[in-house]
N, C-alpha and C positions, 0 to 999 in steps of 0.2 A: 343678250341685247346690247347692241352697240351704243356708242357714245351719243349717236345722233338720235337715239329714241329715248334718251334720258328726258325726264319730265323737267319743264323749265323752273319747275320749284326746286328741285335738286340743284341744277345747275346755277342758279342765284345763290342758293345758300352755300354751295362750295367755293364759289368765286369770291362772295361777300365775307364768309367767315376766314379764309385765307388771308384776304387783304387787310381785314380789320385787326387780325392778329397780328400781323406785322407792323401795323401802325400803331397800336396800343402797346406792343412789346417794345418799340424803339423810343417810346417816352420814358422808360424805366431802364432799360439795359444799358443805357450810354452813361448814367449817373455812376456807376460801379467803374467805369473807366477813366472818369474824369482825372484824379490823381495821377495815374499813368501817362494819360495825354498831355497833362501840364508838365511831368516831368521830361517828356519826349521832345516837346517843343520850347523847353526852358522858360515858361511863364508861371504866373501864380496861380492858384487854383481859382481864385475869383474871375482871372481871364479866362480861365479854361470853361467857366460856367456860361460864357456866350456861346457855347456849343448847344447848351440845352434851351437857353432862352432865345436863340435865332429862332431855332426849330418851331417854339412855342409860339413866337411872333409871326411866321409865317402861316403857321396853321390859322391863326385868328385871323389873319388878312384875306384869306380866300373863303374861309368857310361861309360868310354872307353870300358870296357869289355863287355856291356851288348849286344851289337849287336852281336858280334861273339858267346857267349853264347846261346843268341836265335836261331841263325842260327845253330850251332851244334848240340844242346842238344832238340832243339824244343821250340816253343815260349810259347805253353801252359804250358809247363814242367816248364820251368823258370820263366815264368810270376808267376805261382801259389806258386814256391817255394819262390820267393821274397815276394809276398803278406803274405804267412804264416810268414815267419821270421819278415816282418815288425809288423805284428799283435802281434805275441808272444813277439817280443821285447816293445811293448807298454803295454802290461800286465807286462813285468818285470820293467818297467819306473815305472810303478804304486806302486810298492811295494819294490821299492828301499830303502834302510836304511841309505845310505850315499851319498855324492855327488860323490865320485868315482865310485860307483856301479851304480848311475844314469847315468854318462857319459860313461861309459862302455856299458850299455844297449842302450844308444843313439847311440853309434857308430855301435852297432849291427842294431838298426832301420834304421839306413842310409844305411847300406848295402843292406838291401831289398829294401828300398825307392828308392834308385837309379836307380835301374833296371826297375822299375814299368813304368816310361814314355817312354824311349826309345823302350821298347819291345812292349809296349801296343799300342803305337803310328804305329809300323811296322804292329801288327797285324790289326788294324783297316784299314790301307791303302792298306793292301792286300785284304780286304774285298770289298773295295768301289773303284769302278773305278774312273778314275780321274775326268769325269764330275760330280759326286755327293759328291765330297770332301767338297765344299763349303757348301753344304746343311748338311752335316754331322757335320759341325762346329757349327750349331746351338745348338747340344746337348753336344759338346765338350767342348763348352766354360763355361758350368755350373760349372766344378770344376776350371778352369782357373781363372773366373771371380769372383764367389761368395765365394770360399775357403779363399783367401787371405783378402778379406773384413770381412769375417764372423770371422776369427781366433781371432782378438782383442776383437769384442764383446761376443762370445761364451765363450772364455777364461776368460774374466772378470766376465761373469755370473757365471761360474763353481768354481772359485777362491773364489769369495764372499760368495756362497751360499753352497757350498759343500767342496771342498778341491783341492789342486793344482795338486792332484793326478788324479783327473777326466779329466785333459787337456790329459791325456795319456789312461785313460778307454774309453774315448768317442770313439776311434778308432776300440773297440773291436767287437761290434755288426755289424757294417758295414763290418769291416774286414772279420769275419767269414762267413756271408751271401755271401759276393762277392766270396770268396773262394770256397764254395759249390756250388753256382752258376755255376763257372768257371769249376770245376772239373767235373761237369756231363755234361755240354752243350757246352763247348769251343773245337774247332776243333784244331787238332795239327798240326804243320807245321814246316818241316826244309828245310834246304837248303843244297843240297848234295855237293856244293862245299865251304863248309864255311872253309876247310882247317885245318891245325895244329893250336894248341895254341901256339900264338906268345908271349913268355916269355919276348923277350927284350922290345916288342912294349907294354906289360901290364905293366911291372915295369916303364918303362920310362914314360909313359903316365898317369898312375894312381898316381904315387908318384908326378911327376912334377905337374899335375893339383892341386893335394891336397895342395901341399905347396904354389903354386901360389894363390890358393883360401884363404890360412889362410894369407898370406901377404896382399892381397887385402882387406880382410874383417876386420882385426886387425890393419890395419896400421894406419888409422884414429883414433883409439882410444889410442892406445900404442905410437904412433908417429912414423913417417917414417924413423926417424934415430936410432930406437931402434935395438940393435943387432939381436933380434929374427927374427924382420920384413925383416932386410937387408939380413940375413942369408937365409931365407926361401924364400924371394923374388927372389933373384940373383939364388940360387939352382934350384928353381922351373922353372924359365924362361931358365936356361941352358939345364935342362932336357927336357922340351919340345921342344927346339931347336934340342936336340938330336933325339927326337921321330920323328921330321920331316925328319932327314937324313936317318934313320934307316928304317921308314915306307915305304918311298919312294924306297928303294932297294930290300926289300925283296919280294918275289913273292905272299905271302898270309899275307898281313899285317892286325893286330887287328883293327887299325885306317886305313880306305880306304881313305887316303888322294886324291887319284887320282879323287875322287869324287868332287872334288872342280874345276877340270878343265872343268865341265859343269857350263857354265857362269850364267845360271838362277840359280842354286843352290849356286853358289858362292856369285852372287850380293845378293840374299836374305838373305842369312847367314851374311854378312857385314850390310846390313840394320837392321837385327834383333839385332845383338850385341850392335849396337848404341842405337837403339830405346829401347830396354829393359834395358839399363843401365839409360837412362833418366827416363824412366816410373819407374821403379822398387827403382832408388833414390829418384825420388820424394815421392813414398809411403813410404820411409826409413825417409825422412826428415820432412813430414808433421805431423807424430805425436809427433816428438820432438818439432815442433812449436807450436802446439796446447798445450801439457800438459808442456813442459819446457818454453817456451816462452811465452805463454797466461795463464796458470796455469788451464786448463781445466781438467776434470778428464778423466781417461782412458775409461770409460764407454761412456760419451759423444764423445770424440774423435773417438772410434769405431763408433757410430751412424754417426758422420759428414762424416767419410770416406766411409760409406757403399754405398750412392748413386753412387760411381764409379763402383761398381759391376752392380747396375741397368743400367747404362749406357752401360756397355759393353754388356748386354744383348740386350738391346734395338737395340745399335748399330748393334749387330750379325744379327738380323732380316733384318735390312736396307742392311747389306753388302752382305748377301747372294741372294740380289734381284737387286742389282746394279753391280755385279763384271762382268758379262758379258757384260753389256753396256759399263762399265769404262775401262775394262781391268784392269791387275794387277799393272802396271807401275802407272797410275793416280790414281787408287784407293789407292794403298798404300801412295802416295805422299800427296793426300787431307787428308789422314788419320792422319799421323806424322804432317802436318802444322796444322791440328785442335787440335792436342794434344799439339804442342808447343804453340798454343794460350792460351789453359787451363793452362799451367804452367806459362807461364806470368802473367796471370790473379793471380796467386798464390801469386805474388811479390806484391800485392795490400792489401794482407790480413794483418790486424791489430787487436787491441784490439776493435776498435769500429765497425768491420765488422760483421753483424749480421749473425747467423749460418746459416740461410736459405741461403744466398749468397754464402757461403762457400759449402754447399753442392750442389747448381747448379753448382758451378764450378767443383766441384768432378764429377758430373753426366756428365757435357760436357767433361771433362777428357777422362772419360771410353768409351763415344761415339767415340771420335777420335780414342782411342787406339783400339777399337774393329775392326774399318776400316783399321787398319794397320796389327794387329795380322792375321785375318781372310783370308785377301787375300794373305799376305805373305806365310802363311802355307799350302794354298790350291796350290800356284803356285809353290813352292819350290820342289816339287818332281815331277814335271811335266814331265821330261826326264829321271829321274833316273831310271835305270833297274828293273823291278821287284825282281830280285835275290838280288840286292843291297839295298833294303827297309830298312832292319834292321841296316845296318852299316850308311847308310845315316841319319836314325833317331838318332842313337848314336851322328854323328857330330852336327845334327841340336840342340838335345837336351844341348850337351856340349856348343855350342856357347851360348845359352840362358842362362846357368848357369854362364857362364864367364861372360856375361853381366850384371847380377845381381850382382855379385861381384864387378866388375868396376864401377856400378852405385854408390853403397854404398861408395865404396874407394873415387871416385872422390869427390861425394857431400859431403861425412862425412870430407874429407879433406878442402873443400870450407868453410863448416860451421864451422870447428875449426880456420880456417884461419881470418875470419871475422867477429867472434863473438867478442861483446865487453861487457863492464859491465855497459851499460847504466841503468838508472832508469828503473824499470818495466812499469812506466806510460808513458814512452817515446817511440818512434820507434828505436832507436839506438841498442836496444839490439836484435832487429829482423832483423837487417842487414844480419846477416851471412845466416839466412833461406831464405831470398829475392834472396840473390846473387846466392844461391845453384839451388833455382827454375830456376833463369835466365839462368844457366849452364846446366841445365836438358833441358831447351828449346833449348838451344844450338847444345845439342846433337840429339834432334829430327830433328831439321833443318837439320844437317848434315846426318842423316839417309836418310832425303829426297832427298838431294842431290844424295846419293849414288843410292837410288832408280831409278834416271833417267837414270841409265845404264841397268835396266831391259828391255827386248826387249818382247813386249806381244807376237809376235809369236812364243817364245819359250814355252809359256805355253798356246798354242792355244787347246790343248786336254783337258783342265779344263774349257774352256768357252762353255756354252751352250746357244743358243739364242732362245727366243720365236718364232721366225719365222720358225727355224727349225722344232720345235715340231709341230706347226700348219702345216707344210708343210707334216709331217710323217702322222698326223692324217688325213689330207684332202686325202692323196693317198690312206690310209686304206679303209676309207669310199668308195671313187671311185670304189676302186677295189670289194669290198663286194658288191656293189650296180648292178655294171656291169656285175660281174664275169669274166671280161676280165682281161689280164694282166696289171699290172699298170708299166709304163714305168719310169725308172729313169730319164729319160730326161725332164718329167713333171716338176721335182723338180728343179728349176733353178739354184741354188747356194748350197743350203743348208747351208747358214749362214756363208759361208767361211770356213766350216769345212775341213780340212787338213787331216782328218782320216776318214775311213768308219765307221761312227757312233761313238762309243766310243769302239771299237774293240781293246784293248789294249793289250791283253795277249791270250795264247792260252794253258793254263795249262791243260785244260781239252781236248786236242785234242786226246788223246788216246781214247777218246770215239767216234770218227769220223770213226774208223775202218780202214781208209787206210793211215792216216797221216804217212809219213815216214821221212820228214826232219823238224821236229816240231821246232828243235833248230835254223833254219833260220828265224823264224817267230817271230821277238822280239816285235811286238806291237798287238799280236793277241791271247791274253791269255785267256780271258772268254768270251766266245759270250754270256754272259748273259745279256747283256744291250745293247740296241742300242739306240743311240741318248739319250733323256731326260728319260730315265726309260722304254722304248719300250723294251718288253721281246723278248729274241731271242729262247724261248721255249727250253731253254737247250740243244739246238743242235739237237732236235728231228727233226728240219725240214732242217736239214743241208744236211743230205744225206752221200753219200759217196765221199770224196774230192779226185779228181785224183792226180793232181801234186800240193801240196800244198807247195813245196819247191817253185815254180816258182811264187806263188802268196805272196808277202812279205808284201804287204801294204793295198791295196783298198784306196790309197792316194786320188785318184781324182774319185768323184762318177760318172761323166760322162763317164767315161772309162770302167765301168762296162759292158755294153752291148759288146764293143769291146772284151773284156777279154773273154766272153762267146762265141762270133763267132770264136774268134781265136782257140778254143779247148782247152784252158788252165784249163776251168774248166768242168771237165769231169763230164756228167750226170747231169747240174746244173739244169735240168728240168724247170719248168715254175715259172716265178717270179710273184707271186701273189699279193704282197702289200710291201710296204718298212717295215712294221714292221714284216713281215715273212722273207723278203729278199728272201730266196731260198727255193723253196720246192722241194723235190726230187721225181725223176719219180717213178710211181708206181712199175715199176719193180725192184728198187733199195730196198735193205734191209734196215732197221732201224739200226742205229748206235748200236753197243754192249754198253750197259748201266752198 
């Protein structure tokens, strides 16, 4: 099979995973090289920190606009431009001859990197129907789990054996290959209702988010009373408050804050804000504990942290199998509670704690977090209209970015407040680290309490049950064996499904030949999947639909026969099997393809 014949789902997954891996890796791999960069350019370690801060600020500046840019100019075009900018800037960072040059190139790199995650996630979720999104997380988790843990290990190896410049050069081969792969194989998608460029929303949200991110990131280091922290923090918060007022009044906002009116989307964003703060705050404090508190090398610290990524990978396989049984609410609660237990175990780590025990704790922490992130991301977009996927992805990624900054700010401040000058042989000098881990656990418990507000019924479209699949297969087999019409009434309840299969959209309705009022069918976009992967034969068996505007959902399976009898489905033909659903009468013409 040639590359041209690859499924669009495979193409999007490959390009997005590769790009996201580079983006996330770049946020951690550079930290290891900072001391060497400072020595190379004869500056202080604090000055070299601008390399990291500048990247984070440019990320924050462009994230709010990424959803609109993808909708307006096409997700393929904007994503590939962002990937090209990120890759080119990586090469420029590697050849930088001074710190100002390096910081400038990092700003450029962040502008490209900031658009990769929101636009890539929107592309991914447009290709995969709701019922398949938990399964796709098995692949999506690779960059989000492995990249943060691999950064310190790979960075230390490159700095020690080659040069600090290679922490940037390492992006080039993957970036170039991902760009070429996407250039030839990705499909373009635009939203016709993207609207005009919201200048006020862009300036207020971008600048406000960047200023607040700077204050939160640097406050623990410079001191919360430092003039630059006070000014940027207050100004950033004020601009974001103005953003809310402005964006709720304009008809075509850049940040569609009205999406928070969806209680499921709102609840999960609150959960993720707090849980991301606790988790990434822990990953910020732990290396400091191991290196500064216990005197362990950066290499050994990276190796000790890496089991967390393995725990996330293992936990993802578990999560995809238990999600439908537990439901998103209980699944998320169990995930954050287990993560909180792992963080509390970190408060027991000291000089006498064997390395293998710490590695087990990190593995357990990753196991818990994967059973929070996976069900949350799967359920969050369950009720978001397809046309709003890009804007919702922007808000979701902005929340997680803010959670990361809050975690570093809160736990960094706790660490500074409780640090003492005790002798290294005792435990007093570790108090600040232990209190920080306890605070992180508290953030996780708070996110678990917020998760109790989630209603499983709101995410019903993302749940697929094994008994539903068994019913489909049994009906198809019976129909094939007897040659008779399989009756939908033989399938008792279909696992509590509230929608007809996973018929979510009907973007391809123009292929049915007679669809007149497609815009009224909000949940009927792609008849490509039925249930747990049953093919709908790309609409070939759908025939000509008479009054599609009267058929808005297929909410209750048992009413299908009533609809056929009532004449609302013109020419429905014979129902051959659940997998085929509707076979057009022989006299009907095939839809125009």
